[in-house]
Structures are given as C-alpha cells and as structure tokens.
FIKOLZA-1660 file (N, C-alpha, C; in steps of 0.1 Angstrom, whole numbers, plus 5000, padded with zeros to 4 digits):
% residues 242
   i   px   py   pz ch aa at
   1 8383 5909 3531  A  M  N
   1 8385 5915 3544  A  M CA
   1 8391 5905 3554  A  M  C
   2 8400 5910 3562  A  R  N
   2 8406 5901 3571  A  R CA
   2 8397 5898 3583  A  R  C
   3 8397 5886 3588  A  P  N
   3 8387 5883 3599  A  P CA
   3 8391 5889 3612  A  P  C
   4 8381 5889 3621  A  T  N
   4 8382 5894 3635  A  T CA
   4 8382 5881 3644  A  T  C
   5 8391 5880 3653  A  L  N
   5 8392 5868 3662  A  L CA
   5 8389 5872 3676  A  L  C
   6 8382 5864 3683  A  F  N
   6 8379 5866 3697  A  F CA
   6 8383 5854 3705  A  F  C
   7 8389 5856 3716  A  L  N
   7 8393 5846 3726  A  L CA
   7 8392 5851 3740  A  L  C
   8 8390 5842 3749  A  S  N
   8 8388 5846 3763  A  S CA
   8 8392 5835 3773  A  S  C
   9 8395 5838 3785  A  D  N
   9 8397 5829 3796  A  D CA
   9 8408 5819 3793  A  D  C
  10 8419 5824 3788  A  L  N
  10 8431 5816 3785  A  L CA
  10 8437 5811 3798  A  L  C
  11 8437 5820 3809  A  H  N
  11 8443 5816 3822  A  H CA
  11 8457 5812 3820  A  H  C
  12 8465 5819 3813  A  L  N
  12 8479 5815 3810  A  L CA
  12 8487 5815 3823  A  L  C
  13 8495 5804 3825  A  S  N
  13 8502 5802 3837  A  S CA
  13 8514 5793 3833  A  S  C
  14 8526 5795 3840  A  P  N
  14 8537 5785 3838  A  P CA
  14 8533 5771 3841  A  P  C
  15 8522 5769 3849  A  A  N
  15 8518 5756 3853  A  A CA
  15 8511 5749 3841  A  A  C
  16 8508 5756 3830  A  R  N
  16 8501 5749 3819  A  R CA
  16 8509 5752 3806  A  R  C
  17 8521 5746 3805  A  P  N
  17 8530 5749 3794  A  P CA
  17 8524 5745 3780  A  P  C
  18 8516 5735 3779  A  A  N
  18 8510 5732 3766  A  A CA
  18 8501 5743 3761  A  A  C
  19 8493 5749 3770  A  L  N
  19 8484 5760 3766  A  L CA
  19 8492 5773 3763  A  L  C
  20 8503 5775 3770  A  V  N
  20 8511 5786 3767  A  V CA
  20 8517 5784 3753  A  V  C
  21 8522 5772 3750  A  A  N
  21 8527 5770 3737  A  A CA
  21 8516 5772 3726  A  A  C
  22 8504 5768 3729  A  A  N
  22 8493 5771 3720  A  A CA
  22 8490 5786 3718  A  A  C
  23 8492 5793 3728  A  F  N
  23 8490 5808 3727  A  F CA
  23 8501 5814 3718  A  F  C
  24 8514 5810 3720  A  H  N
  24 8524 5815 3711  A  H CA
  24 8522 5811 3697  A  H  C
  25 8517 5798 3695  A  A  N
  25 8514 5793 3682  A  A CA
  25 8503 5802 3675  A  A  C
  26 8493 5805 3683  A  F  N
  26 8482 5814 3678  A  F CA
  26 8488 5827 3674  A  F  C
  27 8496 5834 3682  A  C  N
  27 8502 5847 3679  A  C CA
  27 8510 5847 3666  A  C  C
  28 8517 5836 3664  A  K  N
  28 8526 5834 3653  A  K CA
  28 8519 5829 3640  A  K  C
  29 8508 5823 3642  A  G  N
  29 8501 5816 3631  A  G CA
  29 8488 5823 3627  A  G  C
  30 8476 5818 3631  A  P  N
  30 8463 5823 3626  A  P CA
  30 8461 5838 3629  A  P  C
  31 8466 5843 3640  A  A  N
  31 8464 5857 3644  A  A CA
  31 8470 5866 3634  A  A  C
  32 8481 5862 3627  A  R  N
  32 8488 5871 3618  A  R CA
  32 8479 5874 3605  A  R  C
  33 8469 5866 3603  A  D  N
  33 8460 5868 3591  A  D CA
  33 8448 5876 3595  A  D  C
  34 8447 5880 3608  A  A  N
  34 8435 5887 3612  A  A CA
  34 8436 5902 3611  A  A  C
  35 8425 5909 3611  A  G  N
  35 8425 5924 3611  A  G CA
  35 8426 5929 3626  A  G  C
  36 8418 5922 3634  A  E  N
  36 8417 5925 3648  A  E CA
  36 8417 5912 3656  A  E  C
  37 8423 5913 3668  A  V  N
  37 8422 5902 3678  A  V CA
  37 8417 5908 3691  A  V  C
  38 8407 5903 3696  A  Y  N
  38 8401 5907 3709  A  Y CA
  38 8402 5896 3719  A  Y  C
  39 8409 5899 3730  A  I  N
  39 8410 5890 3742  A  I CA
  39 8401 5895 3753  A  I  C
  40 8390 5888 3755  A  L  N
  40 8379 5893 3764  A  L CA
  40 8381 5889 3778  A  L  C
  41 8392 5891 3784  A  G  N
  41 8394 5889 3798  A  G CA
  41 8401 5876 3802  A  G  C
  42 8408 5877 3813  A  D  N
  42 8415 5865 3819  A  D CA
  42 8425 5859 3809  A  D  C
  43 8433 5868 3803  A  L  N
  43 8445 5863 3796  A  L CA
  43 8454 5856 3805  A  L  C
  44 8456 5861 3817  A  F  N
  44 8464 5854 3827  A  F CA
  44 8456 5847 3837  A  F  C
  45 8461 5837 3843  A  D  N
  45 8454 5830 3854  A  D CA
  45 8454 5839 3866  A  D  C
  46 8464 5848 3867  A  A  N
  46 8465 5857 3878  A  A CA
  46 8474 5869 3874  A  A  C
  47 8471 5881 3877  A  W  N
  47 8479 5892 3874  A  W CA
  47 8479 5902 3887  A  W  C
  48 8491 5904 3892  A  F  N
  48 8492 5911 3905  A  F CA
  48 8496 5925 3903  A  F  C
  49 8496 5930 3891  A  G  N
  49 8501 5944 3888  A  G CA
  49 8512 5943 3878  A  G  C
  50 8514 5955 3871  A  D  N
  50 8523 5954 3860  A  D CA
  50 8537 5952 3863  A  D  C
  51 8541 5953 3876  A  D  N
  51 8554 5949 3880  A  D CA
  51 8557 5934 3878  A  D  C
  52 8546 5927 3875  A  Q  N
  52 8547 5913 3872  A  Q CA
  52 8556 5911 3859  A  Q  C
  53 8557 5922 3851  A  L  N
  53 8565 5921 3839  A  L CA
  53 8579 5919 3841  A  L  C
  54 8584 5920 3854  A  R  N
  54 8597 5916 3857  A  R CA
  54 8600 5901 3856  A  R  C
  55 8589 5894 3856  A  E  N
  55 8590 5879 3855  A  E CA
  55 8591 5875 3841  A  E  C
  56 8600 5865 3838  A  P  N
  56 8602 5861 3824  A  P CA
  56 8589 5856 3817  A  P  C
  57 8581 5849 3824  A  F  N
  57 8569 5844 3818  A  F CA
  57 8560 5855 3813  A  F  C
  58 8558 5865 3821  A  A  N
  58 8549 5876 3818  A  A CA
  58 8555 5884 3806  A  A  C
  59 8568 5886 3806  A  R  N
  59 8575 5893 3795  A  R CA
  59 8573 5885 3782  A  R  C
  60 8574 5872 3782  A  E  N
  60 8573 5864 3770  A  E CA
  60 8559 5865 3764  A  E  C
  61 8549 5865 3773  A  I  N
  61 8535 5867 3768  A  I CA
  61 8533 5881 3761  A  I  C
  62 8538 5891 3768  A  A  N
  62 8537 5904 3763  A  A CA
  62 8545 5906 3750  A  A  C
  63 8557 5899 3749  A  A  N
  63 8565 5900 3737  A  A CA
  63 8558 5893 3725  A  A  C
  64 8551 5882 3727  A  S  N
  64 8544 5875 3717  A  S CA
  64 8533 5884 3711  A  S  C
  65 8526 5891 3720  A  L  N
  65 8515 5900 3716  A  L CA
  65 8521 5912 3709  A  L  C
  66 8533 5917 3713  A  H  N
  66 8539 5929 3707  A  H CA
  66 8543 5926 3693  A  H  C
  67 8549 5914 3691  A  A  N
  67 8553 5910 3677  A  A CA
  67 8540 5909 3668  A  A  C
  68 8529 5904 3674  A  L  N
  68 8517 5904 3666  A  L CA
  68 8512 5918 3662  A  L  C
  69 8513 5927 3672  A  A  N
  69 8509 5941 3669  A  A CA
  69 8518 5947 3659  A  A  C
  70 8531 5944 3660  A  K  N
  70 8540 5950 3650  A  K CA
  70 8538 5945 3636  A  K  C
  71 8531 5933 3635  A  S  N
  71 8528 5928 3621  A  S CA
  71 8516 5935 3615  A  S  C
  72 8510 5944 3622  A  G  N
  72 8499 5951 3617  A  G CA
  72 8485 5947 3622  A  G  C
  73 8484 5938 3631  A  V  N
  73 8472 5933 3637  A  V CA
  73 8468 5942 3649  A  V  C
  74 8456 5947 3649  A  R  N
  74 8451 5955 3661  A  R CA
  74 8447 5946 3672  A  R  C
  75 8451 5948 3684  A  I  N
  75 8449 5939 3695  A  I CA
  75 8441 5947 3706  A  I  C
  76 8430 5942 3710  A  G  N
  76 8422 5948 3721  A  G CA
  76 8421 5938 3733  A  G  C
  77 8424 5942 3745  A  I  N
  77 8424 5933 3756  A  I CA
  77 8415 5939 3767  A  I  C
  78 8406 5931 3772  A  M  N
  78 8397 5934 3783  A  M CA
  78 8403 5928 3796  A  M  C
  79 8401 5935 3807  A  R  N
  79 8404 5930 3820  A  R CA
  79 8394 5920 3824  A  R  C
  80 8398 5908 3830  A  G  N
  80 8388 5898 3835  A  G CA
  80 8388 5898 3850  A  G  C
  81 8382 5889 3856  A  N  N
  81 8382 5888 3871  A  N CA
  81 8395 5882 3876  A  N  C
  82 8403 5876 3868  A  R  N
  82 8416 5871 3872  A  R CA
  82 8428 5881 3870  A  R  C
  83 8426 5890 3860  A  D  N
  83 8436 5900 3857  A  D CA
  83 8432 5914 3856  A  D  C
  84 8423 5918 3866  A  F  N
  84 8417 5931 3867  A  F CA
  84 8428 5942 3870  A  F  C
  85 8440 5938 3874  A  L  N
  85 8451 5948 3876  A  L CA
  85 8460 5950 3864  A  L  C
  86 8456 5945 3853  A  L  N
  86 8463 5949 3840  A  L CA
  86 8463 5964 3839  A  L  C
  87 8475 5970 3835  A  G  N
  87 8475 5984 3834  A  G CA
  87 8483 5989 3822  A  G  C
  88 8486 6002 3822  A  D  N
  88 8492 6008 3810  A  D CA
  88 8506 6003 3807  A  D  C
  89 8513 5999 3817  A  A  N
  89 8527 5993 3814  A  A CA
  89 8525 5980 3806  A  A  C
  90 8516 5972 3809  A  F  N
  90 8514 5960 3802  A  F CA
  90 8509 5963 3787  A  F  C
  91 8500 5973 3786  A  A  N
  91 8495 5977 3773  A  A CA
  91 8507 5981 3764  A  A  C
  92 8516 5989 3770  A  R  N
  92 8528 5994 3762  A  R CA
  92 8537 5982 3758  A  R  C
  93 8539 5973 3768  A  A  N
  93 8548 5961 3765  A  A CA
  93 8542 5952 3755  A  A  C
  94 8529 5951 3754  A  S  N
  94 8522 5942 3745  A  S CA
  94 8518 5948 3732  A  S  C
  95 8518 5961 3731  A  G  N
  95 8513 5968 3719  A  G CA
  95 8498 5967 3718  A  G  C
  96 8491 5964 3729  A  A  N
  96 8476 5962 3728  A  A CA
  96 8469 5974 3734  A  A  C
  97 8457 5976 3731  A  T  N
  97 8448 5986 3737  A  T CA
  97 8440 5980 3748  A  T  C
  98 8440 5985 3760  A  L  N
  98 8431 5981 3771  A  L CA
  98 8417 5987 3768  A  L  C
  99 8407 5978 3768  A  L  N
  99 8394 5982 3764  A  L CA
  99 8385 5984 3777  A  L  C
 100 8375 5992 3776  A  P  N
 100 8365 5993 3787  A  P CA
 100 8357 5980 3789  A  P  C
 101 8350 5979 3800  A  E  N
 101 8343 5966 3803  A  E CA
 101 8333 5962 3793  A  E  C
 102 8327 5972 3785  A  Q  N
 102 8317 5969 3775  A  Q CA
 102 8320 5978 3763  A  Q  C
 103 8321 5973 3751  A  V  N
 103 8323 5981 3739  A  V CA
 103 8317 5975 3727  A  V  C
 104 8312 5983 3718  A  V  N
 104 8306 5978 3706  A  V CA
 104 8316 5980 3695  A  V  C
 105 8319 5969 3688  A  V  N
 105 8328 5970 3676  A  V CA
 105 8321 5965 3664  A  V  C
 106 8326 5969 3653  A  D  N
 106 8321 5965 3640  A  D CA
 106 8328 5952 3635  A  D  C
 107 8320 5942 3633  A  V  N
 107 8326 5929 3629  A  V CA
 107 8319 5925 3616  A  V  C
 108 8326 5926 3605  A  A  N
 108 8321 5923 3592  A  A CA
 108 8308 5930 3589  A  A  C
 109 8307 5943 3593  A  G  N
 109 8295 5951 3591  A  G CA
 109 8284 5949 3601  A  G  C
 110 8286 5941 3612  A  T  N
 110 8276 5939 3622  A  T CA
 110 8281 5945 3635  A  T  C
 111 8274 5955 3641  A  P  N
 111 8278 5960 3654  A  P CA
 111 8276 5949 3664  A  P  C
 112 8287 5947 3672  A  T  N
 112 8288 5935 3681  A  T CA
 112 8293 5940 3695  A  T  C
 113 8285 5937 3705  A  L  N
 113 8288 5940 3719  A  L CA
 113 8298 5930 3724  A  L  C
 114 8310 5934 3729  A  I  N
 114 8319 5925 3735  A  I CA
 114 8321 5929 3749  A  I  C
 115 8323 5919 3758  A  L  N
 115 8325 5921 3772  A  L CA
 115 8331 5908 3778  A  L  C
 116 8336 5909 3790  A  H  N
 116 8341 5897 3797  A  H CA
 116 8330 5888 3800  A  H  C
 117 8319 5894 3806  A  G  N
 117 8307 5886 3808  A  G CA
 117 8303 5885 3823  A  G  C
 118 8313 5887 3832  A  D  N
 118 8310 5885 3846  A  D CA
 118 8299 5894 3851  A  D  C
 119 8297 5906 3845  A  E  N
 119 8287 5915 3850  A  E CA
 119 8273 5910 3847  A  E  C
 120 8272 5900 3838  A  L  N
 120 8259 5894 3835  A  L CA
 120 8254 5883 3845  A  L  C
 121 8263 5879 3854  A  C  N
 121 8260 5869 3863  A  C CA
 121 8255 5875 3876  A  C  C
 122 8244 5882 3875  A  T  N
 122 8238 5890 3886  A  T CA
 122 8232 5881 3897  A  T  C
 123 8229 5869 3895  A  A  N
 123 8224 5860 3905  A  A CA
 123 8235 5857 3916  A  A  C
 124 8247 5858 3912  A  D  N
 124 8258 5855 3921  A  D CA
 124 8261 5868 3928  A  D  C
 125 8254 5870 3939  A  R  N
 125 8255 5883 3946  A  R CA
 125 8268 5885 3953  A  R  C
 126 8273 5874 3959  A  S  N
 126 8286 5876 3966  A  S CA
 126 8297 5879 3956  A  S  C
 127 8297 5873 3944  A  Y  N
 127 8307 5877 3934  A  Y CA
 127 8305 5891 3929  A  Y  C
 128 8292 5896 3928  A  Q  N
 128 8290 5909 3923  A  Q CA
 128 8295 5920 3933  A  Q  C
 129 8294 5916 3946  A  R  N
 129 8299 5925 3956  A  R CA
 129 8315 5926 3955  A  R  C
 130 8321 5915 3952  A  F  N
 130 8335 5915 3950  A  F CA
 130 8339 5923 3937  A  F  C
 131 8331 5921 3927  A  R  N
 131 8333 5928 3914  A  R CA
 131 8333 5943 3916  A  R  C
 132 8324 5948 3924  A  V  N
 132 8323 5963 3927  A  V CA
 132 8336 5968 3933  A  V  C
 133 8342 5960 3942  A  L  N
 133 8355 5964 3947  A  L CA
 133 8366 5964 3937  A  L  C
 134 8367 5954 3928  A  T  N
 134 8377 5953 3918  A  T CA
 134 8376 5964 3907  A  T  C
 135 8364 5970 3907  A  H  N
 135 8362 5981 3897  A  H CA
 135 8363 5995 3903  A  H  C
 136 8366 5995 3916  A  S  N
 136 8367 6008 3923  A  S CA
 136 8382 6014 3921  A  S  C
 137 8383 6026 3915  A  R  N
 137 8396 6031 3913  A  R CA
 137 8404 6033 3927  A  R  C
 138 8396 6037 3937  A  G  N
 138 8403 6039 3950  A  G CA
 138 8408 6026 3955  A  G  C
 139 8400 6015 3954  A  V  N
 139 8405 6002 3959  A  V CA
 139 8417 5998 3951  A  V  C
 140 8416 5999 3938  A  L  N
 140 8428 5995 3929  A  L CA
 140 8440 6003 3932  A  L  C
 141 8439 6016 3934  A  R  N
 141 8451 6023 3938  A  R CA
 141 8457 6019 3951  A  R  C
 142 8448 6016 3961  A  A  N
 142 8453 6011 3974  A  A CA
 142 8460 5998 3973  A  A  C
 143 8454 5989 3965  A  V  N
 143 8460 5975 3963  A  V CA
 143 8474 5976 3956  A  V  C
 144 8474 5985 3946  A  L  N
 144 8487 5986 3938  A  L CA
 144 8498 5993 3946  A  L  C
 145 8494 6000 3957  A  A  N
 145 8504 6007 3965  A  A CA
 145 8511 5997 3975  A  A  C
 146 8506 5985 3976  A  T  N
 146 8512 5975 3985  A  T CA
 146 8523 5968 3978  A  T  C
 147 8532 5962 3985  A  P  N
 147 8543 5955 3979  A  P CA
 147 8538 5944 3970  A  P  C
 148 8546 5941 3960  A  Y  N
 148 8542 5930 3950  A  Y CA
 148 8541 5917 3957  A  Y  C
 149 8549 5914 3967  A  S  N
 149 8549 5901 3974  A  S CA
 149 8536 5900 3982  A  S  C
 150 8531 5911 3987  A  F  N
 150 8518 5911 3994  A  F CA
 150 8507 5908 3985  A  F  C
 151 8507 5914 3973  A  R  N
 151 8496 5912 3963  A  R CA
 151 8496 5897 3959  A  R  C
 152 8508 5891 3957  A  R  N
 152 8508 5877 3953  A  R CA
 152 8502 5869 3964  A  R  C
 153 8505 5871 3976  A  G  N
 153 8499 5864 3987  A  G CA
 153 8484 5866 3988  A  G  C
 154 8480 5878 3987  A  L  N
 154 8465 5881 3987  A  L CA
 154 8458 5874 3976  A  L  C
 155 8464 5874 3964  A  G  N
 155 8458 5867 3952  A  G CA
 155 8456 5852 3955  A  G  C
 156 8466 5846 3961  A  R  N
 156 8464 5831 3965  A  R CA
 156 8453 5829 3974  A  R  C
 157 8451 5838 3984  A  V  N
 157 8440 5836 3993  A  V CA
 157 8427 5838 3986  A  V  C
 158 8426 5848 3978  A  L  N
 158 8413 5851 3971  A  L CA
 158 8410 5840 3961  A  L  C
 159 8420 5834 3954  A  R  N
 159 8417 5823 3945  A  R CA
 159 8412 5810 3953  A  R  C
 160 8418 5808 3964  A  G  N
 160 8414 5797 3972  A  G CA
 160 8400 5798 3977  A  G  C
 161 8396 5810 3981  A  H  N
 161 8383 5813 3985  A  H CA
 161 8373 5812 3974  A  H  C
 162 8377 5816 3962  A  S  N
 162 8368 5816 3950  A  S CA
 162 8366 5801 3946  A  S  C
 163 8376 5793 3947  A  K  N
 163 8374 5779 3943  A  K CA
 163 8365 5772 3953  A  K  C
 164 8366 5774 3966  A  R  N
 164 8357 5768 3975  A  R CA
 164 8343 5773 3974  A  R  C
 165 8341 5786 3971  A  A  N
 165 8328 5791 3969  A  A CA
 165 8321 5786 3957  A  A  C
 166 8329 5784 3946  A  S  N
 166 8323 5779 3933  A  S CA
 166 8318 5765 3934  A  S  C
 167 8324 5757 3943  A  K  N
 167 8320 5743 3944  A  K CA
 167 8306 5742 3950  A  K  C
 168 8302 5751 3958  A  I  N
 168 8289 5750 3964  A  I CA
 168 8278 5759 3958  A  I  C
 169 8282 5766 3947  A  K  N
 169 8272 5774 3940  A  K CA
 169 8266 5766 3928  A  K  C
 170 8253 5768 3926  A  S  N
 170 8246 5761 3915  A  S CA
 170 8250 5767 3902  A  S  C
 171 8249 5759 3891  A  E  N
 171 8252 5765 3877  A  E CA
 171 8243 5776 3874  A  E  C
 172 8231 5776 3879  A  R  N
 172 8222 5788 3876  A  R CA
 172 8227 5801 3882  A  R  C
 173 8233 5800 3894  A  I  N
 173 8239 5812 3900  A  I CA
 173 8251 5817 3893  A  I  C
 174 8260 5808 3888  A  T  N
 174 8272 5812 3882  A  T CA
 174 8271 5815 3867  A  T  C
 175 8260 5812 3861  A  D  N
 175 8258 5815 3847  A  D CA
 175 8252 5829 3846  A  D  C
 176 8251 5834 3833  A  V  N
 176 8245 5847 3831  A  V CA
 176 8230 5847 3835  A  V  C
 177 8225 5858 3839  A  A  N
 177 8211 5860 3841  A  A CA
 177 8204 5864 3829  A  A  C
 178 8193 5857 3824  A  P  N
 178 8186 5861 3812  A  P CA
 178 8182 5876 3811  A  P  C
 179 8177 5881 3823  A  N  N
 179 8173 5895 3822  A  N CA
 179 8185 5905 3821  A  N  C
 180 8197 5901 3826  A  A  N
 180 8209 5909 3824  A  A CA
 180 8213 5909 3809  A  A  C
 181 8212 5898 3803  A  V  N
 181 8215 5897 3789  A  V CA
 181 8206 5906 3780  A  V  C
 182 8193 5905 3783  A  V  N
 182 8183 5913 3775  A  V CA
 182 8186 5928 3778  A  V  C
 183 8189 5931 3790  A  A  N
 183 8192 5945 3793  A  A CA
 183 8204 5950 3786  A  A  C
 184 8214 5942 3784  A  A  N
 184 8226 5946 3777  A  A CA
 184 8223 5948 3762  A  A  C
 185 8216 5939 3757  A  F  N
 185 8212 5941 3742  A  F CA
 185 8204 5954 3741  A  F  C
 186 8195 5956 3749  A  R  N
 186 8187 5968 3748  A  R CA
 186 8195 5981 3750  A  R  C
 187 8204 5981 3760  A  A  N
 187 8212 5992 3763  A  A CA
 187 8221 5997 3751  A  A  C
 188 8226 5987 3743  A  H  N
 188 8235 5990 3732  A  H CA
 188 8229 5989 3719  A  H  C
 189 8216 5984 3718  A  G  N
 189 8209 5984 3705  A  G CA
 189 8215 5975 3695  A  G  C
 190 8222 5964 3699  A  V  N
 190 8228 5955 3689  A  V CA
 190 8221 5942 3689  A  V  C
 191 8225 5934 3679  A  Q  N
 191 8219 5921 3677  A  Q CA
 191 8229 5909 3679  A  Q  C
 192 8241 5913 3683  A  R  N
 192 8251 5902 3685  A  R CA
 192 8259 5906 3697  A  R  C
 193 8262 5896 3705  A  M  N
 193 8270 5898 3717  A  M CA
 193 8280 5886 3718  A  M  C
 194 8293 5890 3722  A  V  N
 194 8303 5879 3724  A  V CA
 194 8310 5882 3737  A  V  C
 195 8310 5871 3745  A  H  N
 195 8316 5872 3759  A  H CA
 195 8322 5859 3763  A  H  C
 196 8330 5859 3774  A  G  N
 196 8335 5847 3780  A  G CA
 196 8331 5846 3794  A  G  C
 197 8340 5843 3803  A  H  N
 197 8338 5842 3818  A  H CA
 197 8331 5829 3823  A  H  C
 198 8320 5825 3817  A  T  N
 198 8313 5814 3822  A  T CA
 198 8318 5800 3819  A  T  C
 199 8327 5799 3809  A  H  N
 199 8333 5786 3805  A  H CA
 199 8323 5777 3800  A  H  C
 200 8312 5782 3794  A  R  N
 200 8301 5774 3788  A  R CA
 200 8300 5778 3774  A  R  C
 201 8309 5773 3765  A  P  N
 201 8309 5778 3751  A  P CA
 201 8296 5773 3744  A  P  C
 202 8290 5783 3737  A  A  N
 202 8277 5780 3730  A  A CA
 202 8273 5792 3722  A  A  C
 203 8264 5790 3712  A  R  N
 203 8257 5801 3706  A  R CA
 203 8242 5801 3710  A  R  C
 204 8238 5812 3715  A  H  N
 204 8224 5812 3720  A  H CA
 204 8216 5822 3712  A  H  C
 205 8204 5819 3709  A  E  N
 205 8194 5828 3702  A  E CA
 205 8186 5835 3713  A  E  C
 206 8185 5848 3712  A  V  N
 206 8178 5856 3722  A  V CA
 206 8168 5865 3716  A  V  C
 207 8156 5865 3721  A  R  N
 207 8146 5874 3715  A  R CA
 207 8145 5886 3724  A  R  C
 208 8148 5897 3719  A  V  N
 208 8147 5910 3726  A  V CA
 208 8137 5919 3719  A  V  C
 209 8126 5920 3726  A  D  N
 209 8114 5928 3720  A  D CA
 209 8111 5922 3707  A  D  C
 210 8113 5930 3696  A  D  N
 210 8109 5924 3683  A  D CA
 210 8121 5920 3675  A  D  C
 211 8133 5919 3682  A  R  N
 211 8145 5916 3675  A  R CA
 211 8150 5902 3678  A  R  C
 212 8156 5895 3668  A  S  N
 212 8162 5882 3670  A  S CA
 212 8177 5885 3672  A  S  C
 213 8183 5881 3683  A  C  N
 213 8197 5884 3686  A  C CA
 213 8204 5871 3689  A  C  C
 214 8218 5872 3688  A  E  N
 214 8226 5860 3691  A  E CA
 214 8236 5864 3701  A  E  C
 215 8239 5854 3710  A  R  N
 215 8249 5856 3720  A  R CA
 215 8259 5844 3719  A  R  C
 216 8272 5848 3717  A  W  N
 216 8282 5838 3715  A  W CA
 216 8290 5838 3728  A  W  C
 217 8292 5826 3734  A  V  N
 217 8300 5824 3746  A  V CA
 217 8313 5817 3743  A  V  C
 218 8324 5823 3746  A  L  N
 218 8337 5818 3742  A  L CA
 218 8341 5807 3752  A  L  C
 219 8349 5797 3747  A  A  N
 219 8355 5786 3755  A  A CA
 219 8367 5791 3763  A  A  C
 220 8369 5784 3775  A  D  N
 220 8381 5786 3782  A  D CA
 220 8392 5778 3776  A  D  C
 221 8404 5780 3781  A  W  N
 221 8416 5773 3775  A  W CA
 221 8421 5762 3785  A  W  C
 222 8413 5757 3793  A  Y  N
 222 8419 5747 3803  A  Y CA
 222 8423 5734 3796  A  Y  C
 223 8416 5729 3786  A  D  N
 223 8419 5717 3779  A  D CA
 223 8426 5719 3766  A  D  C
 224 8422 5729 3759  A  H  N
 224 8429 5732 3746  A  H CA
 224 8426 5747 3742  A  H  C
 225 8434 5752 3733  A  G  N
 225 8431 5766 3729  A  G CA
 225 8421 5766 3717  A  G  C
 226 8413 5777 3717  A  S  N
 226 8404 5779 3707  A  S CA
 226 8401 5794 3705  A  S  C
 227 8395 5798 3694  A  Y  N
 227 8391 5812 3692  A  Y CA
 227 8379 5812 3683  A  Y  C
 228 8371 5823 3683  A  L  N
 228 8360 5825 3674  A  L CA
 228 8364 5834 3663  A  L  C
 229 8363 5829 3650  A  E  N
 229 8367 5836 3639  A  E CA
 229 8354 5842 3632  A  E  C
 230 8354 5855 3630  A  C  N
 230 8343 5862 3624  A  C CA
 230 8347 5869 3611  A  C  C
 231 8340 5866 3600  A  S  N
 231 8343 5872 3587  A  S CA
 231 8330 5873 3579  A  S  C
 232 8332 5878 3567  A  D  N
 232 8320 5879 3558  A  D CA
 232 8314 5865 3556  A  D  C
 233 8322 5854 3558  A  A  N
 233 8316 5841 3556  A  A CA
 233 8308 5836 3568  A  A  C
 234 8309 5843 3579  A  G  N
 234 8301 5839 3591  A  G CA
 234 8310 5837 3603  A  G  C
 235 8305 5830 3612  A  M  N
 235 8312 5828 3625  A  M CA
 235 8316 5813 3627  A  M  C
 236 8328 5810 3630  A  I  N
 236 8333 5797 3632  A  I CA
 236 8343 5795 3643  A  I  C
 237 8341 5785 3651  A  V  N
 237 8350 5782 3662  A  V CA
 237 8362 5774 3657  A  V  C
 238 8374 5778 3660  A  R  N
 238 8386 5770 3656  A  R CA
 238 8394 5767 3668  A  R  C
 239 8400 5754 3667  A  N  N
 239 8409 5750 3678  A  N CA
 239 8423 5751 3673  A  N  C
 240 8432 5753 3683  A  I  N
 240 8446 5754 3680  A  I CA
 240 8454 5745 3690  A  I  C
 241 8466 5743 3687  A  S  N
 241 8475 5735 3696  A  S CA
 241 8489 5741 3695  A  S  C
 242 8497 5737 3704  A  G  N
 242 8511 5742 3703  A  G CA
 242 8518 5735 3691  A  G  C
% end
C-alpha cells in the first residue's frame, strides 16, 4: 500500500528560495510514491485571493502540485490562517481538493482526524475572534470584492500586527488547549489526530475517557522541509531538501 504523507506550515514565499526548492523536490520525489498527500494549511506565507495566480511564483507552486496530481497522487489542501483565501481557481490550477477545516481520513486502516489546528488554541481569545471573521462567508466575499492591491496592503498590516501580538503572548496561550483536544477526539470518535499551526512538532499521547489516543503535530518549514509519512509500517518524520 502506498503511504499517506502529511505536511503543514510551509509558508512558501519568494523570500525563502531554499524552502521553495525543497517543496518542488518533494513534489517531484517522495510525493510521487504516495497514495495521498495532505497539506494541512499555510501552504503559502500569504494568499490574497486566487488572482494571485497571475504572479509567476504562485503559478509555479500550483503547477508543481498539478504535475503531482497528474501522476496519480490524490492531493488534499486545507486553508490555514495565512492562506484562508484559497479558492476554487487555485484548486483547479493545482489539481487539489480543498478540504473542510476538520475531516476524518483513513490512514493505513486507522481513522485519523486532520485539521490545521488553530481552532484548538482556544486560550488565545484575540486570535479566535479574528478566526471567526476569516471563516465568515460574508466577510470573505466582502474582502475578495476589494482590489487585489488593497488586499495585499491589508495582509501586510495584519501580518505586522500578528507578529507584534505573538511576541507578548505566552506559549501556553498560543499552544493548543488540552480540553479542546479532548473535545475534538470525542466529537469524531477517533484515536489519532494530525495537525499543524503551532510549529511545535511532537507526538503526544492523550487519554480520552477509556481510550489511548495520539496527537501528531507537524513541523513548520522555516528551517527545512519535512513531512510525516504514514504506512502499514507506522509513522515516521522525514526531512527533505532542495
């Protein structure tokens, strides 16, 4: 059986050419041997709407994914907090399926809950208020109705505000809340969860009522590229480079 690969928080940007090269190497290399590839949010460092596909950088990323999809690999992409404006045009250009914010997939016979993970950070109340706005269809329609140049400028302002706010927040606030994790396990009735967002890669054992569960947190791509490979042989983190 071909493995399932998970990655998240790539934050791809022309400003990080080495990581972009690693992504293209991933699409041309190990991803070709997979059955499914799931990108759990923040593929891009910023996405201002699908008209961004007019830019060469965005088109190159979409083309790399499209070539992977044409090779027979199923690709699922979740929207993250940096690229919540990903839409149908990008899905068509990349050959990927845009996934809902939480979905259970079968991974080597084990039902697995996958999500970006930001909804689990419930102690960060200011961020959760922002998240409500970014998940409102009315707000998204209003934002996408503005000129692309305006959206780019707004994005820069929001990123600057986010960076300043993050510096003064404790790790406890910006990490997942244990009660939110337990609630998600209960809601979906699974024993495995995979997510990103927090940039704190690890495997956690979680006790949910009478069940022993595991939570895998994916690494970000700021220093190097990596992915989680899941197969009949188990779960293993693999690093990649350009």
